[in-house]
N, C-alpha and C positions, 0 to 999 in steps of 0.2 A: 210963882210960875216962872219956868225957865224956858226960853226959846232958843232952839238950836237950828243951825242950818247944816244939814248933812247932804252929801251927794246921794243920788239914787242908788248908785253902786254900793255905797257903804250901808245904806238902809237894807238893801236886799241881802247883802252878806250877813248882816246882823240878824235879820229875820231867819235866814236859813240856819244859822248857827244855833238859834233859839228854838228851832223846830217849826218856825212859821212857814207854812206852805208845805204841801206834801211833795217831797222829792223822790219818794220811793213808794211803789205799790205796797200796801200793807199785806201781811199774811192772811188776814181775814178776807180782804178783797180778792186775793189770788185763789183762795179756797172757793169763794162764791163764784168766781169766773169758771172754775173747773166744774162746780156743781151745776151751773147753768148751761155750759157748753157741751158736756158729755151727752145728755139726752138729745140735744139739737143735732149732734153729729151721728145720731143713730144708736147711741148707747142706752143702757137702762138707767133707771132712777134709784139704784141701790144707794144706801148711805155712803158718803165719801169717806174713805179711809186713805190717808196720804201714803201709807205703806203699800197699798195695792197698786197693781199695774193697770195700764189702760185696757188691756184685754179683759180684765175681770169685770169690766163694765160693758162688755159685748162689742167693743170696737175692734174691727179688723184693720188691715193695712189702709184701706180706703177711708175707713171711719177715722183713723188717726189723722190723715191729711185733712179731712173735713173738720175735725176738732180743732186743729191748728188754725185753720181758716177762721173759724168762729172766734177763737181767742184773740187773734191778731186783728181781724177786720170788722167785727161787728160792734156797732156803737151802742146796741141795747144791752148786750151781755158780756162783751169782751173787754179788753183793757181800755179801749176807747171810752167805754161807759164811765170809767173812773178818771178820765182826763189824761190817760197815758197812751203811748204808742210803742209798738214793737216793730223792728225791722221785719220785712216780709220773709226772710230766711231764718229768723231767730229760733223757730221751732222745727226746722227742717230735719233735725236729728231724731225726732220722736219715732218710736217704734211701738208695737203692741206690748212690748216688755218694759216700757218706760214706767217708772214709779211716779205716782202723782206728786210726791214730795219734790222730785226733780223738776217737774213741770212748774210747780209753784215757785221754787227757788229761781228758776230761769226767768220767770215773769218778774219776780222782784228785782233780780239783778240787772235785767236788760231793758225793762220798760222805762221810758223816759217821759216826763211831762210833755203834753202837746203844746 
């Protein structure tokens, strides 16, 4: 048995380097968030295809704003559910013509652990 004394900072750096602790929302989590939030924003329950645009799920301009609100602010189905947060304006660029893959990538790139 070998006993070492490491600083908390070095342990956390080592853990992050080895993949310990989720520092990024996974692709599967992003898809699940999209799947859960579209119907709650007034869209349909059609199977999620990341190449589709938000409008193909029945979301109009107001529905897109509502969708962004669910993604950012809901702790049951949004990024908060997975222990992440997004800035309130991080999805302000969404339109009915936005592809779901772009939404998913933005969530993965901009979501930070709570």
